[in-house]
C-alpha positions as a printed NumPy array, in Angstrom:
array([[217.829,  81.971,  90.497],
       [214.229,  80.732,  90.423],
       [213.553,  77.334,  91.93 ],
       [211.938,  74.785,  89.68 ],
       [210.437,  71.374,  90.38 ],
       [210.017,  68.75 ,  87.686],
       [207.939,  65.613,  88.209],
       [207.666,  62.673,  85.864],
       [204.739,  60.24 ,  85.741],
       [205.156,  57.039,  83.748],
       [202.279,  55.239,  82.074],
       [202.121,  52.066,  79.986],
       [199.701,  50.837,  77.362],
       [199.296,  48.196,  74.674],
       [198.745,  49.08 ,  71.023],
       [198.96 ,  47.381,  67.644],
       [199.851,  48.391,  64.115],
       [200.761,  46.885,  60.775],
       [203.181,  47.854,  58.053],
       [201.384,  46.815,  54.85 ],
       [204.285,  47.749,  52.548],
       [206.912,  45.907,  54.604],
       [208.292,  42.774,  52.954],
       [208.494,  40.724,  56.15 ],
       [206.381,  39.453,  59.006],
       [205.902,  42.973,  60.372],
       [203.456,  43.617,  57.551],
       [200.876,  41.684,  59.598],
       [198.979,  43.233,  62.469],
       [201.113,  42.957,  65.599],
       [201.216,  44.587,  69.   ],
       [203.694,  46.325,  71.245],
       [203.87 ,  47.368,  74.855],
       [204.456,  51.114,  75.03 ],
       [205.768,  53.368,  77.774],
       [205.153,  57.079,  78.029],
       [206.339,  59.695,  80.479],
       [204.643,  62.992,  81.219],
       [206.744,  65.716,  82.814],
       [205.245,  68.57 ,  84.799],
       [207.246,  71.64 ,  85.755],
       [206.412,  74.091,  88.527],
       [208.079,  77.222,  89.871],
       [205.992,  77.272,  93.049],
       [204.581,  74.703,  95.432],
       [201.055,  74.697,  96.859],
       [201.039,  76.828, 100.004],
       [197.817,  75.561, 101.585],
       [195.341,  72.727, 101.689],
       [195.845,  68.989, 101.499],
       [198.516,  69.379,  98.806],
       [200.728,  71.796, 100.733],
       [204.33 ,  71.461,  99.623],
       [203.446,  69.703,  96.364],
       [203.845,  70.985,  92.822],
       [201.049,  68.62 ,  91.73 ],
       [199.672,  65.36 ,  93.063],
       [200.446,  62.298,  90.926],
       [196.753,  61.393,  91.041],
       [195.954,  64.722,  89.359],
       [198.413,  63.96 ,  86.558],
       [196.774,  60.542,  86.137],
       [193.321,  62.169,  86.056],
       [194.312,  64.131,  82.934],
       [196.434,  61.472,  81.214],
       [194.193,  58.412,  81.71 ],
       [191.395,  59.596,  79.352],
       [193.958,  60.356,  76.634],
       [195.564,  56.925,  76.958],
       [192.213,  55.1  ,  77.192],
       [190.53 ,  56.97 ,  74.313],
       [193.432,  57.401,  71.868],
       [196.297,  55.   ,  72.65 ],
       [195.258,  51.839,  74.501],
       [194.615,  49.085,  71.924],
       [194.607,  51.586,  69.054]])
């Protein structure tokens, strides 16, 4: 059996939307707090360097996710 490591990194952001065809107060522009989780899977851990024994550093996950959240999700 192959070993597998799975890491989850949670992120939160604020965004707004409106439902123009809705017949209630939700038709107006309103916001929500959102939560997302990114999962990373690895079948091997780093064998050398400052990240020895890690599948991936959480800061590396954040480095890739932050631009997506900032440019496409946060306050959109």
